[in-house]
matplotlib code that plots the C-alpha trace (Angstrom):
import matplotlib.pyplot as plt

x = [-90.1, -93.6, -94.8, -96.4, -100.2, -100.2, -98.9, -99.6, -97.7, -94.2, -94.0, -90.3, -87.5, -85.6, -83.2, -81.4, -78.2, -74.9, -73.8, -76.8, -80.0, -80.1, -82.9, -83.7, -87.2, -87.4, -88.7, -89.3, -88.4, -87.4, -87.5, -88.0, -86.4, -88.0, -86.6, -89.3, -91.9, -89.6, -88.3, -84.5, -83.2, -84.2, -82.6, -83.0, -81.4, -80.3, -78.5, -77.2, -76.4, -73.8, -74.9, -75.0, -77.0, -79.3, -80.1, -78.5, -76.8, -77.0, -74.4, -75.2, -74.2, -71.1, -73.0, -75.2, -72.4, -71.9, -75.6, -76.2, -75.5, -78.5, -81.9, -84.8, -87.7, -86.8, -89.2, -88.6, -91.5, -92.2, -92.7, -96.4, -96.1, -98.6, -96.1, -94.0, -91.0, -89.5, -90.9, -89.1, -87.0, -83.3, -80.2, -77.1, -73.5, -72.9, -76.7, -76.6, -79.4, -81.8, -80.8, -81.6, -80.7, -81.1, -79.2, -77.9, -81.4, -83.0, -84.6, -84.8, -82.2, -82.4, -80.1, -80.8, -80.5, -76.7, -75.9, -75.8, -77.7, -80.1, -83.5, -86.1, -89.4, -91.1, -89.4, -90.4, -93.5, -95.8, -94.4, -90.9, -92.1, -93.8, -90.5, -88.7, -91.4, -91.3, -87.6, -87.6, -90.1, -87.8, -84.8, -86.7, -87.9, -84.4, -82.9, -85.4, -85.7, -82.1, -80.0, -82.0, -82.4, -85.8, -85.4, -87.8, -88.6, -87.0, -85.8, -87.5, -89.5, -91.0, -91.5, -93.4, -95.5, -96.6, -96.8, -98.0, -99.1, -96.7, -93.1, -91.5, -91.4, -87.8, -86.5, -84.6, -83.9, -85.3, -83.7, -84.1, -82.7, -82.3, -81.8, -78.8, -78.5, -74.8, -72.9, -69.3, -68.2, -66.3, -69.5, -71.6, -69.1, -68.9, -72.8, -73.0, -70.3, -72.2, -75.4, -73.4, -72.2, -75.7, -77.3, -74.8, -75.3, -79.0, -78.2, -78.2, -75.7, -74.1, -71.8, -70.2, -70.3, -69.0, -68.7, -72.5, -73.9, -74.4, -76.2, -78.3, -78.2, -81.7, -81.7, -84.8, -86.3, -85.6, -81.9, -80.9, -80.2, -82.2, -80.3, -81.7, -79.4, -79.4, -78.3, -77.4, -79.0, -77.9, -77.5, -74.4, -74.9, -78.5, -77.6, -79.2, -77.1, -78.1, -76.2, -76.0, -75.0, -78.3, -77.6, -79.2, -82.0, -84.6, -86.4, -86.4, -90.2, -90.1, -88.6, -89.7, -91.9, -92.2, -95.5, -96.7, -97.4, -98.8, -97.2, -98.9, -100.7, -97.6, -97.2, -93.8, -92.5, -92.0, -90.9, -93.4, -94.1, -93.4, -94.3, -91.8, -89.1, -89.7, -89.6, -86.3, -84.9, -86.4, -87.3, -90.8, -91.8, -91.5, -95.0, -94.1, -92.5, -88.9, -87.1, -84.0, -83.9, -80.3, -79.5, -77.8, -76.6, -74.8, -71.1, -69.7, -72.0, -71.0, -67.3, -68.0, -69.9, -67.0, -64.5, -66.5, -68.0, -67.2, -63.7, -63.2, -64.3, -63.9, -63.5, -65.3, -68.3, -66.1, -64.3, -67.5, -68.7, -65.5, -65.3, -69.0, -68.9, -67.3, -64.1, -63.2, -63.5, -60.7, -58.1, -55.8, -56.4, -52.9, -50.3, -48.6, -45.0, -44.7, -45.8, -43.2, -40.5, -41.6, -42.0, -38.2, -37.8, -40.2, -39.4, -41.4, -44.8, -44.4, -47.6, -48.5, -51.3, -52.3, -53.6, -55.8, -56.1, -58.4, -59.7, -57.3, -55.0, -51.8, -53.4, -54.5, -51.0, -49.3, -51.6, -50.8, -47.1, -47.8, -48.1, -50.6, -52.5, -54.8, -56.4, -58.0, -59.6, -61.8, -64.2, -66.7, -66.9, -63.3, -63.7, -66.6, -64.4, -61.5, -63.8, -65.0, -61.4, -60.4, -63.4, -62.5, -59.0, -59.8, -57.2, -57.4, -57.2, -58.6, -60.6, -61.7, -62.7, -60.2, -60.9, -57.6, -59.6, -60.9, -58.3, -60.1, -59.9, -56.3, -55.1, -57.1, -55.7, -52.2, -52.6, -53.8, -50.8, -48.5, -49.9, -49.9, -47.0, -47.3, -45.3, -47.3, -47.8, -49.3, -49.6, -51.1, -52.6, -50.9, -52.3, -55.9, -55.8, -55.6, -53.0, -54.8, -55.3, -51.7, -50.6, -52.8, -51.2, -47.7, -49.1, -50.4, -47.1, -45.1, -47.3, -47.6, -43.9, -42.2, -39.1, -37.8, -38.4, -41.2, -41.2, -43.4, -43.4, -45.0, -45.4, -47.1, -47.2, -44.9, -45.1, -43.4, -40.6, -41.7, -45.3, -45.1, -44.4, -47.8, -49.7, -51.7, -50.8, -53.2, -54.1, -57.8, -60.0, -62.7, -60.4, -59.8, -56.1, -53.5, -49.8, -47.7, -44.4, -41.8, -39.8, -42.8, -43.5, -39.9, -40.0, -43.2, -42.0, -38.8, -40.8, -42.7, -39.6, -39.3, -36.0, -35.8, -33.9, -34.7, -35.8, -36.2, -38.1, -38.4, -40.8, -43.7, -47.4, -50.6, -53.8, -54.6, -51.1, -50.5, -47.1, -46.3, -43.0, -42.5, -43.3, -41.7, -40.9, -39.8, -39.0, -38.9, -38.7, -39.5, -36.7, -37.3, -36.1, -32.6, -32.7, -36.0, -36.7, -38.7]
y = [-39.4, -38.7, -37.3, -33.8, -33.9, -31.2, -33.5, -37.0, -39.7, -40.1, -43.0, -43.8, -44.3, -41.2, -40.8, -37.6, -37.6, -35.8, -37.0, -35.5, -37.0, -40.7, -41.5, -45.2, -44.6, -44.9, -42.4, -39.6, -36.9, -33.5, -33.3, -30.4, -30.3, -28.1, -27.1, -26.5, -26.0, -23.4, -24.2, -24.9, -26.8, -28.9, -31.8, -34.3, -37.5, -39.2, -36.1, -34.7, -37.8, -40.5, -44.1, -45.7, -48.6, -49.1, -45.3, -42.0, -40.0, -36.2, -34.5, -31.3, -28.2, -26.6, -23.3, -25.3, -27.0, -24.2, -24.3, -28.0, -28.5, -29.2, -30.6, -29.6, -31.0, -31.9, -33.0, -34.3, -34.2, -34.0, -30.5, -30.5, -31.6, -34.3, -37.1, -36.9, -39.3, -38.2, -36.0, -36.2, -34.5, -34.9, -34.4, -33.3, -32.4, -31.7, -32.1, -29.1, -26.5, -25.9, -25.8, -22.4, -21.4, -17.6, -14.4, -11.8, -10.4, -13.7, -14.0, -17.5, -18.4, -21.1, -22.5, -21.0, -22.6, -21.8, -23.1, -19.8, -19.0, -16.1, -15.0, -16.4, -14.7, -17.3, -15.5, -12.0, -10.2, -8.3, -4.9, -5.9, -7.9, -4.7, -2.8, -5.4, -5.2, -1.4, -1.4, -3.7, -1.5, 1.5, -0.4, -1.4, 2.2, 3.7, 1.1, 2.1, 5.9, 6.6, 3.8, 3.2, -0.5, -2.3, -4.9, -7.6, -9.8, -13.2, -16.4, -17.1, -13.8, -14.6, -18.3, -17.3, -14.8, -17.1, -20.4, -19.3, -15.7, -14.9, -14.8, -18.3, -19.0, -20.4, -17.6, -14.6, -12.2, -10.8, -11.1, -8.8, -9.2, -6.8, -7.9, -6.1, -5.2, -6.0, -9.3, -8.4, -9.0, -5.7, -3.8, -5.8, -5.1, -1.3, -1.2, -2.9, -0.5, 2.5, 1.1, 0.7, 4.4, 5.7, 3.7, 4.7, 8.4, 7.9, 6.7, 3.0, 0.9, -1.7, -4.6, -5.7, -9.5, -9.9, -8.1, -8.5, -8.8, -6.2, -6.6, -3.8, -3.8, -2.6, -1.4, -2.7, -1.3, -4.5, -3.7, -6.2, -5.7, -7.4, -8.4, -7.4, -8.9, -7.1, -9.8, -9.1, -11.3, -11.3, -13.2, -14.4, -15.8, -16.9, -18.5, -17.0, -16.3, -14.9, -14.6, -16.5, -19.2, -19.8, -20.6, -22.3, -21.8, -19.2, -17.1, -13.4, -13.3, -15.1, -11.9, -8.9, -7.0, -7.1, -8.0, -7.1, -9.3, -8.8, -9.9, -9.2, -6.2, -4.7, -4.5, -5.6, -5.9, -9.6, -11.5, -11.6, -15.2, -15.9, -19.6, -20.3, -18.4, -20.5, -23.7, -22.6, -21.7, -24.7, -27.4, -28.7, -29.5, -25.9, -25.9, -28.6, -27.1, -28.2, -26.2, -28.3, -27.4, -27.0, -25.8, -28.1, -25.7, -26.8, -26.8, -25.1, -22.2, -21.9, -21.8, -19.0, -17.0, -17.4, -16.3, -13.5, -11.9, -13.8, -15.1, -18.5, -19.1, -22.9, -23.1, -19.9, -21.7, -24.2, -21.4, -19.6, -22.8, -23.2, -19.6, -19.7, -23.1, -24.8, -25.8, -22.1, -21.4, -23.9, -21.8, -20.3, -16.7, -16.0, -14.5, -17.0, -18.0, -16.7, -13.2, -13.4, -14.3, -11.4, -8.7, -8.0, -7.6, -4.6, -1.0, 0.6, 2.0, 0.5, -0.5, -4.2, -5.9, -9.4, -11.3, -14.2, -12.8, -15.5, -14.7, -11.6, -13.0, -11.6, -8.5, -7.5, -8.2, -6.1, -3.3, -3.5, -3.1, 0.2, -0.9, 0.4, -2.8, -3.7, -7.2, -8.8, -12.1, -13.6, -15.2, -12.9, -15.4, -14.7, -11.0, -11.1, -13.1, -10.8, -7.7, -9.1, -9.7, -6.2, -4.6, -6.6, -5.5, -1.8, -1.5, 0.2, -2.3, -1.8, -4.8, -5.6, -8.5, -9.5, -12.3, -13.4, -15.6, -12.4, -10.8, -7.4, -7.4, -8.5, -5.8, -3.1, -4.1, -4.2, -0.6, 0.6, -1.0, 0.7, 4.1, 3.2, 0.8, -1.9, -5.0, -8.0, -10.8, -14.1, -16.9, -20.1, -18.2, -20.3, -23.5, -22.0, -20.8, -22.6, -22.2, -19.4, -17.3, -17.9, -16.4, -13.4, -13.1, -12.8, -10.2, -8.3, -8.5, -7.3, -4.3, -3.5, -4.1, -2.7, -0.7, -3.1, -1.0, -3.3, -7.1, -10.1, -12.6, -15.9, -19.1, -22.3, -26.1, -27.5, -30.8, -33.8, -35.7, -39.1, -39.9, -42.0, -38.8, -37.5, -40.1, -38.5, -34.9, -34.3, -30.7, -30.7, -33.7, -31.2, -29.7, -26.3, -26.5, -28.4, -28.6, -26.5, -27.3, -24.7, -25.2, -24.2, -21.1, -19.9, -20.4, -18.4, -15.6, -15.2, -15.2, -12.2, -10.3, -11.4, -11.7, -14.4, -12.9, -15.7, -19.3, -22.1, -25.3, -27.0, -28.1, -25.8, -25.8, -26.1, -23.9, -25.2, -24.9, -28.6, -29.9, -30.0, -31.3, -29.3, -25.5, -23.1, -19.5, -17.0, -13.3, -11.8, -8.3, -6.8, -4.3, -1.9, -3.3, -2.1, 1.3, 2.3, 4.4, 3.0]
z = [-15.9, -17.2, -20.5, -20.6, -20.5, -23.1, -25.7, -26.9, -25.0, -26.4, -28.9, -28.2, -30.7, -29.5, -26.5, -25.3, -23.3, -23.1, -26.5, -28.3, -29.8, -30.6, -33.1, -33.7, -35.0, -38.7, -41.2, -38.8, -41.2, -39.7, -35.8, -33.5, -30.2, -27.5, -24.1, -21.5, -24.3, -26.2, -29.7, -29.4, -32.4, -35.4, -37.1, -39.9, -38.4, -41.6, -42.8, -39.6, -37.5, -37.4, -37.7, -34.2, -32.6, -35.5, -35.8, -35.9, -33.3, -33.8, -31.7, -29.7, -31.7, -30.3, -29.6, -27.1, -25.1, -22.5, -21.6, -21.2, -17.4, -15.2, -15.6, -18.0, -19.7, -23.3, -26.0, -29.5, -32.0, -35.7, -37.2, -36.6, -33.0, -33.5, -33.2, -30.0, -29.9, -26.6, -23.7, -20.3, -17.7, -18.7, -16.7, -18.6, -17.8, -14.1, -13.3, -11.1, -11.5, -14.3, -17.9, -19.6, -22.9, -22.7, -23.4, -21.0, -20.7, -20.0, -23.5, -24.9, -27.6, -30.3, -33.0, -36.4, -39.9, -40.1, -36.6, -34.7, -31.5, -31.7, -30.5, -32.8, -33.8, -31.5, -28.6, -29.9, -28.8, -31.2, -30.6, -31.3, -34.4, -35.6, -35.2, -37.4, -40.0, -40.1, -40.1, -43.2, -45.0, -44.4, -45.6, -48.8, -49.4, -49.0, -51.4, -54.0, -53.4, -52.3, -54.0, -57.1, -56.8, -56.4, -53.6, -52.8, -49.7, -50.0, -48.3, -44.9, -44.8, -48.2, -47.3, -44.1, -46.0, -48.7, -46.9, -43.4, -43.8, -40.8, -39.8, -39.4, -35.7, -35.7, -38.0, -36.5, -39.3, -42.5, -45.9, -49.0, -52.5, -55.5, -59.1, -60.6, -64.2, -64.1, -64.9, -64.2, -60.7, -60.5, -61.5, -58.9, -56.2, -57.2, -57.1, -53.7, -52.1, -53.6, -52.0, -48.7, -48.7, -49.5, -46.8, -44.2, -45.3, -44.5, -41.0, -41.2, -39.3, -41.7, -41.8, -44.9, -45.4, -48.9, -52.2, -52.7, -49.3, -46.6, -43.4, -41.7, -38.0, -36.9, -33.2, -31.4, -28.2, -26.3, -26.6, -29.4, -33.1, -35.7, -38.9, -42.3, -45.1, -48.5, -51.0, -54.8, -57.5, -61.1, -64.4, -66.1, -69.6, -68.7, -65.3, -62.2, -59.2, -55.8, -52.5, -50.4, -52.8, -54.8, -58.5, -61.4, -64.0, -63.0, -65.7, -65.2, -65.3, -62.0, -60.4, -62.4, -62.5, -58.8, -57.0, -53.6, -50.6, -47.1, -43.9, -40.5, -42.1, -43.7, -47.5, -49.0, -52.6, -53.6, -56.8, -59.6, -59.0, -55.4, -55.4, -58.3, -56.4, -53.3, -55.3, -56.7, -53.2, -51.2, -53.7, -54.7, -51.1, -49.9, -48.6, -46.0, -42.9, -42.3, -39.6, -40.2, -43.9, -45.4, -48.9, -51.5, -54.1, -57.3, -56.3, -59.5, -59.0, -55.3, -56.3, -58.8, -56.2, -53.9, -56.3, -57.7, -54.6, -51.4, -51.3, -49.7, -46.3, -45.9, -42.2, -41.0, -39.7, -37.8, -36.1, -35.2, -33.7, -31.8, -30.3, -29.5, -27.8, -24.8, -26.7, -27.3, -23.6, -22.9, -24.8, -22.3, -21.2, -20.0, -22.5, -24.8, -24.7, -28.3, -27.1, -24.5, -27.2, -29.4, -26.8, -26.2, -29.9, -30.0, -29.3, -26.5, -27.7, -31.2, -33.1, -33.8, -35.5, -34.2, -37.2, -36.2, -32.7, -31.3, -27.9, -27.6, -25.0, -26.6, -28.0, -24.4, -23.1, -25.8, -25.0, -21.3, -22.2, -23.9, -27.5, -30.0, -30.9, -33.8, -33.3, -36.5, -37.1, -39.7, -37.1, -35.5, -32.7, -31.9, -32.2, -29.7, -27.4, -27.8, -27.2, -24.0, -22.8, -23.9, -22.0, -18.9, -18.9, -19.7, -22.4, -25.9, -28.7, -32.1, -33.5, -37.0, -39.2, -41.8, -44.2, -45.8, -48.3, -50.0, -52.2, -52.0, -48.2, -48.2, -50.6, -48.9, -45.4, -46.9, -48.3, -45.0, -43.2, -45.7, -44.7, -41.0, -40.4, -37.7, -36.9, -37.9, -35.3, -36.4, -33.8, -35.3, -38.2, -40.9, -39.2, -39.7, -43.3, -46.7, -49.4, -51.2, -48.1, -47.0, -50.5, -49.9, -46.4, -47.9, -50.3, -47.3, -45.7, -48.6, -48.8, -45.1, -44.1, -47.1, -46.0, -43.4, -40.3, -39.1, -38.9, -39.3, -36.3, -37.1, -35.1, -36.4, -35.8, -38.5, -40.4, -38.8, -40.3, -39.0, -39.3, -36.2, -34.3, -35.1, -33.2, -30.5, -31.4, -34.4, -34.3, -35.0, -36.0, -37.2, -39.8, -38.2, -38.2, -40.2, -39.9, -42.4, -44.0, -43.0, -46.2, -48.1, -45.8, -46.2, -50.0, -50.3, -48.1, -50.2, -53.4, -52.1, -51.2, -47.5, -45.7, -43.0, -40.0, -37.5, -38.1, -35.5, -35.0, -31.6, -28.9, -28.2, -27.6, -29.6, -29.5, -26.0, -24.7, -24.8, -25.7, -29.5, -30.6, -33.8, -33.6, -36.0, -35.2, -37.8, -37.8, -41.3, -42.8, -46.3, -47.2, -50.0, -53.5, -54.3, -56.0, -54.5, -51.5, -48.6]

ax = plt.figure().add_subplot(projection="3d")
ax.plot(x, y, z, "-o")
ax.set_aspect("equal")
plt.show()
């Protein structure tokens, strides 16, 4: 293995293998990993790694696992590229073929700041870059002229403009914010939904991410969509808040009146004092490039933002990694035993909603048996996997994101089910959500199943009576799943008006269809209260 002649000789102190990146060199700061001279990933060893062999082992991100089979030249350097710690051909996984991390069209992918794979600006040519800039200008113009809010460039787009005079090479989207005059969460949400309706009426394709965050999907001529996030910013009793999750002390004069900046020849509105905004967002060292940067926001403010506008998404990132990585591919594709148990209890052609549909294995089978199927999950990774399966099997299944941690979404979905009744099917859902989300799921059931003509079918891994029984059958060391006490589940359902029609606990299987000694199955209905019509 020889070092590349285009770089200084590797100094050592870094090794790369199937486990990840082992850094024994001290005080390296942020490191950039390149694959065949293309940016792939960045890390800060002390923060991201586990102590091992006198250094830190930073494990490969789950989103890369499916690609890491074969041989490729990998280099690890500081952010300037002047100090190279490792530069060699590396064989990973099966060792067969050449490692390529590319999308379906052959464009290079890289890991972004939140752990997702995407096409970075470094892999974007000038023509496409200009489409993104022009699209961002149109979004800002429509926000001002059509929606009545003055939005400004922020986050990575602002950082690249002020620090580098260019888009940040490892970034992959643009972000804009607007300062609302409101303080009440209800008013902020109403304003954001009004903006969404107006933007849709003007032809924009949008995704709603929370009560104060909508994402524009900007179609590009190379076939992909660039994301332009529209975040709300506001003050409550003098404290500044901005999605996603920024909060603290920031004087209003830092933001308004807006200034103007230039990026690649395009003019954009910006905060009044861009440097102070960047110091607030990224800390006093914001001028020093750090592709591995991660936010460290005050926890009380994050909790408030979650409660006000986002709901609680504790494990959403973990599930996105799961369904985007190699572990999600190991989940069985055939119909589950629970689906086979439920099917004989359904009338032909009846409607069913699969809540927590995962890869769509059961939703597809229900559709093939003639049912009208609605598949929902809070993980977009799961919905993408389910969508691929649905397309392959040529069945009609409606898919949608549902975040049970958000009360607004749960109530809205429950109201929709009340108008369009479905049976509710939930395999392993309870193992994947927290207590607050579970409470909102019961609320949804009580709204959507009222009248008793449709039923809830739920299966989950139950708590074990003997702690010794749990040895070797822990559900998920990464915290995605946890066992649930069936006594608590039954009590909660009854408190919400549910009637238990069937209850059993016995041997079953886990997420990967491995044996599990304690699996609970319940069928429940929600009859109309006495004296009231259905």
